[in-house]
C-alpha positions, -999 to +999 in steps of 0.1 A: +275+707-718+267+716-755+235+724-774+208+749-764+183+723-753+208+708-727+223+740-715+184+753-709+175+722-688+206+724-667+197+763-661+164+755-649+177+727-627+195+730-592+226+721-608+255+747-600+268+761-635+303+777-632+300+795-665+287+795-700+302+808-735+279+819-764+284+832-795+280+870-800+261+867-832+245+834-817+234+855-786+209+875-812+187+846-817+157+832-798+179+800-785+210+820-776+190+851-761+169+825-740+202+808-726+219+843-717+187+854-702+185+826-679+223+831-670+214+865-660+185+854-638+207+827-620+238+848-619+260+827-640+291+841-656+286+842-690+314+848-717+305+862-750+332+855-782+331+852-820+309+822-828+338+807-847+357+807-816+329+791-795+324+767-819+362+758-819+359+742-784+327+722-791+332+686-793+300+680-812+293+675-848+275+704-864+275+721-829+254+756-819+277+783-806+269+777-771+284+756-741+284+753-704+305+741-676+288+728-645+297+714-611+293+675-612+265+668-590+268+640-565+250+605-567+239+593-536+226+558-524+188+560-524+160+534-515+140+521-549+109+517-525+085+528-530+085+545-564+089+537-600+127+536-608+150+523-634+182+504-627+211+508-650+232+477-644+264+475-662+250+501-692+284+510-707+275+526-738+267+566-733+241+567-758+222+539-742+222+555-708+214+589-722+185+574-739+173+555-711+175+586-688+155+605-711+129+577-712+127+579-677+119+617-678+096+611-704+077+587-685+075+606-652+097+579-633+108+588-595+146+582-604+173+563-623+199+542-602+230+540-613+245+506-609+279+489-610+299+491-640+274+517-657+291+546-677+294+579-657+261+596-660+279+630-663+296+617-695+291+643-720+279+621-743+255+607-719+241+644-713+236+649-748+218+618-754+195+625-724+186+658-742+189+673-706+170+644-687+200+640-664+192+673-650+155+666-647+153+630-633+171+622-599+201+602-602+209+580-573+234+550-566+220+518-568+223+495-535+250+471-538+223+444-528+188+450-539+165+455-506+141+425-512+133+430-473+115+461-481+090+446-507+063+424-494+069+388-511+036+385-524+044+420-546+079+408-556+070+394-590+055+424-602+077+449-582+109+441-592+113+431-631+146+429-654+147+432-693+156+401-709+153+392-746+140+359-734+114+372-709+076+376-708+067+398-732+043+428-720+016+443-736-005+476-728-037+467-707-056+499-714-054+511-680-030+533-659+000+521-642+009+555-627+000+542-590+022+508-591+055+508-574+081+489-598+116+487-602+128+479-637+166+469-643+184+468-676+218+454-680+250+452-702+238+444-737+263+416-739+258+401-704+223+412-693+219+421-658+239+408-626+227+375-608+215+393-580+184+408-597+178+376-618+175+359-584+151+384-570+131+397-600+110+385-628+122+384-665+104+408-692+107+416-725+092+434-756+072+412-782+090+412-814+085+404-850+098+369-861+135+367-868+143+398-846+164+385-816+168+416-796+168+455-794+195+480-781+190+482-742+182+517-747+152+511-769+140+480-752+143+495-719+124+529-730+096+508-744+093+488-709+092+518-692+061+531-712+043+498-710+049+498-670+038+534-666+007+532-687-004+497-674+007+465-686-007+429-690+012+393-693+003+359-684+009+346-649+007+369-621+023+400-639-004+431-641-006+464-627-028+474-599 
């Protein structure tokens, strides 16, 4: 992990940190002092070295002289009902998955389910793009088959949704949707979501300007999470409770 925000979020989470390295000069700044202080509180081994030496082992462009190493937390299967979940189904670009996790954190989702073919969520690029969200949002393993038997059939059209550029556009309804249970599936940018989600769910999308075909999965997924969290409306049966 690199960057003060990501490291601080990791230190505030239950994840087990093995050690941190902080530049000696950087440790005198407010950001560096905060990292060192949290490490002391948690008993995390901290190595202080010349700023240039710490920067020399960082992989990001224009890094800060601070990094940390943690045990990779397990990702276990978990039911997606009830609650509000995002399913990442074959999302392969680390930046997109990190953006989606950050959005799930920002909009208060109950978790992000990592589906088949999705990039490892502990990939350093995912961790950085999530701004530490991977440590604050529960990450679970998506079930191999969506448990449709756990959803009342009458609720299915609005409970299981999948993002599709040709899907029915959602619009803000002006009422809170925080009490609704739903699962939003986002897929691979080239292939979309898996067939099993298409069979069980309902396609939704983002209203775009004329001539615009689509958005990146990270951007589109974040917009849809926002609309679903704040309440939404569309034609047909799709509406918030």
